[in-house]
Every structure is written in structure tokens, then in C-alpha cells.
C-alpha atoms as a printed R data frame, in Angstrom:
    type eleno elety resid chain resno       x       y       z
1   ATOM     1    CA   MET     A     1  -7.549 -26.502  -1.670
2   ATOM     2    CA   SER     A     2  -6.057 -23.030  -1.940
3   ATOM     3    CA   SER     A     3  -6.706 -20.525  -4.714
4   ATOM     4    CA   ILE     A     4  -4.435 -20.317  -7.740
5   ATOM     5    CA   LEU     A     5  -4.559 -16.524  -7.315
6   ATOM     6    CA   GLU     A     6  -3.098 -16.780  -3.818
7   ATOM     7    CA   LYS     A     7   0.137 -18.282  -5.150
8   ATOM     8    CA   ASN     A     8   0.279 -16.316  -8.428
9   ATOM     9    CA   PRO     A     9   0.253 -12.559  -7.835
10  ATOM    10    CA   THR     A    10  -0.993 -10.493 -10.768
11  ATOM    11    CA   PRO     A    11   0.578  -7.182 -11.842
12  ATOM    12    CA   LEU     A    12  -1.658  -4.436 -10.423
13  ATOM    13    CA   GLU     A    13  -1.695  -2.535 -13.748
14  ATOM    14    CA   LEU     A    14  -3.576  -5.475 -15.341
15  ATOM    15    CA   ILE     A    15  -6.415  -4.866 -12.871
16  ATOM    16    CA   ILE     A    16  -6.138  -1.061 -12.576
17  ATOM    17    CA   PRO     A    17  -4.441   0.334 -15.728
18  ATOM    18    CA   GLU     A    18  -4.050   3.954 -14.506
19  ATOM    19    CA   PRO     A    19  -0.728   4.095 -12.593
20  ATOM    20    CA   VAL     A    20  -1.346   7.296 -10.563
21  ATOM    21    CA   TYR     A    21  -2.856   7.196  -7.077
22  ATOM    22    CA   PHE     A    22  -3.862   9.853  -4.533
23  ATOM    23    CA   LEU     A    23  -1.958   9.033  -1.333
24  ATOM    24    CA   ARG     A    24  -4.278   9.148   1.700
25  ATOM    25    CA   ASN     A    25  -2.167   7.695   4.493
26  ATOM    26    CA   ILE     A    26   1.165   6.099   5.415
27  ATOM    27    CA   ILE     A    27   1.263   3.532   8.220
28  ATOM    28    CA   ALA     A    28   4.363   1.848   9.667
29  ATOM    29    CA   ARG     A    29   4.064  -1.941   9.970
30  ATOM    30    CA   TYR     A    30   5.935  -3.459  12.899
31  ATOM    31    CA   ASN     A    31   7.297  -6.922  13.548
32  ATOM    32    CA   TRP     A    32   5.356  -8.881  16.186
33  ATOM    33    CA   VAL     A    33   6.847 -11.357  18.659
34  ATOM    34    CA   ASP     A    34   4.728 -13.416  21.058
35  ATOM    35    CA   GLY     A    35   1.637 -11.388  20.178
36  ATOM    36    CA   LYS     A    36   3.266  -8.023  20.898
37  ATOM    37    CA   PRO     A    37   4.668  -5.418  18.499
38  ATOM    38    CA   THR     A    38   8.389  -4.736  18.600
39  ATOM    39    CA   SER     A    39  10.138  -1.499  17.622
40  ATOM    40    CA   ASP     A    40  11.376  -3.203  14.412
41  ATOM    41    CA   ILE     A    41   9.635  -1.657  11.373
42  ATOM    42    CA   LEU     A    42   9.067  -4.211   8.604
43  ATOM    43    CA   GLY     A    43   7.903  -1.638   6.060
44  ATOM    44    CA   TYR     A    44   5.113   0.808   5.300
45  ATOM    45    CA   LEU     A    45   1.509   0.447   4.203
46  ATOM    46    CA   TYR     A    46   0.368   3.134   1.768
47  ATOM    47    CA   GLU     A    47  -3.371   3.758   1.579
48  ATOM    48    CA   ALA     A    48  -4.227   5.303  -1.777
49  ATOM    49    CA   SER     A    49  -7.065   5.882  -4.259
50  ATOM    50    CA   ASN     A    50  -6.649   5.460  -7.997
51  ATOM    51    CA   THR     A    51  -7.080   8.772  -9.834
52  ATOM    52    CA   ASP     A    52  -9.089   7.200 -12.676
53  ATOM    53    CA   SER     A    53 -11.220   4.420 -11.161
54  ATOM    54    CA   TYR     A    54 -11.228   5.758  -7.560
55  ATOM    55    CA   THR     A    55 -10.417   2.232  -6.414
56  ATOM    56    CA   ASP     A    56  -8.934   2.172  -2.915
57  ATOM    57    CA   VAL     A    57  -5.804   0.078  -2.359
58  ATOM    58    CA   SER     A    58  -3.441  -0.562   0.520
59  ATOM    59    CA   VAL     A    59   0.057  -1.256  -0.782
60  ATOM    60    CA   PHE     A    60   2.808  -2.700   1.401
61  ATOM    61    CA   ILE     A    61   6.457  -1.900   0.685
62  ATOM    62    CA   ALA     A    62   8.908  -3.838   2.837
63  ATOM    63    CA   GLY     A    63  12.027  -2.595   4.526
64  ATOM    64    CA   LYS     A    64  12.366   0.907   3.141
65  ATOM    65    CA   ALA     A    65  12.096   4.375   4.605
66  ATOM    66    CA   PRO     A    66   8.744   5.971   3.749
67  ATOM    67    CA   VAL     A    67   8.485   8.039   0.570
68  ATOM    68    CA   ILE     A    68   8.084  11.061   2.872
69  ATOM    69    CA   PRO     A    69   8.479  11.050   6.683
70  ATOM    70    CA   VAL     A    70   5.117  10.123   8.236
71  ATOM    71    CA   ASP     A    71   5.026  13.206  10.518
72  ATOM    72    CA   GLU     A    72   5.750  15.523   7.594
73  ATOM    73    CA   PHE     A    73   3.116  13.815   5.424
74  ATOM    74    CA   GLN     A    74   0.454  14.173   8.121
75  ATOM    75    CA   ALA     A    75   1.330  17.833   8.780
76  ATOM    76    CA   ARG     A    76   1.209  18.708   5.089
77  ATOM    77    CA   ARG     A    77  -2.071  16.819   4.613
78  ATOM    78    CA   LEU     A    78  -3.570  18.910   7.442
79  ATOM    79    CA   LEU     A    79  -2.670  21.933   5.291
80  ATOM    80    CA   LYS     A    80  -4.681  20.298   2.442
81  ATOM    81    CA   GLU     A    81  -1.603  19.439   0.369
82  ATOM    82    CA   LYS     A    82  -2.198  16.523  -1.982
83  ATOM    83    CA   PHE     A    83   0.288  13.799  -2.862
84  ATOM    84    CA   TYR     A    84   0.097  11.699  -6.006
85  ATOM    85    CA   VAL     A    85   2.179   8.551  -6.302
86  ATOM    86    CA   GLU     A    86   3.058   5.647  -8.546
87  ATOM    87    CA   PHE     A    87   4.018   2.200  -7.297
88  ATOM    88    CA   GLU     A    88   6.847   0.226  -8.905
89  ATOM    89    CA   GLN     A    89   6.383  -3.491  -9.539
90  ATOM    90    CA   ALA     A    90   3.056  -3.664  -7.703
91  ATOM    91    CA   PHE     A    91   1.412  -7.083  -7.553
92  ATOM    92    CA   ILE     A    92  -2.018  -8.054  -6.244
93  ATOM    93    CA   SER     A    93  -3.026 -11.402  -4.771
94  ATOM    94    CA   ILE     A    94  -5.668 -12.609  -2.336
95  ATOM    95    CA   TRP     A    95  -5.577 -13.814   1.259
96  ATOM    96    CA   PHE     A    96  -8.105 -14.893   3.869
97  ATOM    97    CA   ASN     A    97  -8.515 -12.321   6.630
98  ATOM    98    CA   TYR     A    98  -9.236 -14.324   9.791
99  ATOM    99    CA   LYS     A    99 -10.291 -11.175  11.653
100 ATOM   100    CA   THR     A   100 -13.078 -10.253   9.206
101 ATOM   101    CA   LYS     A   101 -13.652 -13.820   7.932
102 ATOM   102    CA   GLN     A   102 -13.475 -12.738   4.296
103 ATOM   103    CA   ILE     A   103 -11.117 -12.798   1.346
104 ATOM   104    CA   ASP     A   104  -9.129  -9.569   0.928
105 ATOM   105    CA   ASP     A   105  -6.695  -8.159  -1.594
106 ATOM   106    CA   LYS     A   106  -3.003  -8.105  -0.779
107 ATOM   107    CA   VAL     A   107  -0.926  -5.606  -2.763
108 ATOM   108    CA   VAL     A   108   2.853  -5.415  -2.484
109 ATOM   109    CA   ALA     A   109   5.290  -3.227  -4.420
110 ATOM   110    CA   THR     A   110   9.040  -2.753  -4.530
111 ATOM   111    CA   SER     A   111   8.968   1.054  -4.297
112 ATOM   112    CA   ILE     A   112   6.875   4.207  -4.518
113 ATOM   113    CA   ARG     A   113   7.536   7.654  -5.966
114 ATOM   114    CA   ILE     A   114   5.753  10.981  -5.724
115 ATOM   115    CA   VAL     A   115   4.635  12.314  -9.107
116 ATOM   116    CA   GLU     A   116   3.449  15.707 -10.345
117 ATOM   117    CA   ILE     A   117  -0.042  16.016 -11.817
118 ATOM   118    CA   VAL     A   118  -0.156  18.488 -14.694
């Protein structure tokens, strides 16, 4: 029997009320065919830490250009620049990770935006 949570994603803000996250990394996710990656980018995975709870999340956003080009993000992070973001319509659910043999969180959102911290 599968989990009710697996089929019923929960809005992320119900779990983590603070909407602002510190963006740590942006990773392109590629389509795979016959066990090999193609050049087709499915979307981007954003690794971020919540600014209030310090909870780490990885949020997938399908089919869009990254919020900032990956090369530019990495170069600016090397210069110690910090990026704060908010995710739009972010939902969390669970899935079984066959690689690690454990249940993991799956977070998807429709979009992301860079925000100013005052």
C-alpha cells in the first residue's frame, strides 16, 4: 500500500512558513534515455536553505530557464554574493529513493524569484 502523502502533495508553506530561502546551488536536470543522459534539459533543481528554520530543501522547477544563468550564479557565489529566493506554488510530497533505500522529500514549484533582504 502506498502512502497518502505520496499522492497528495502538501503546500510547502504549511511545513515551513517562512517563504525566503538562501540559494546554495542550481543544477540542470536532464532527460535520460536507455540509462544515458540526453542534452534535453527537463528543468532545474534549486538547493536552498530556509532563512528562518535553516531547513535544507531541493526544489525542482520543470521546463524553465534558470532564475539566473548557472555559470553567472557560480561566478557570483565565488565572489561571496548571496542570493535569496522565494518559490511560487511549492508543494512537498514523499518518494522512496531506491539508491539510498529511504523515504525522501520531493519538492516541486512552478517558479522562483530572487528577492531582496532588507
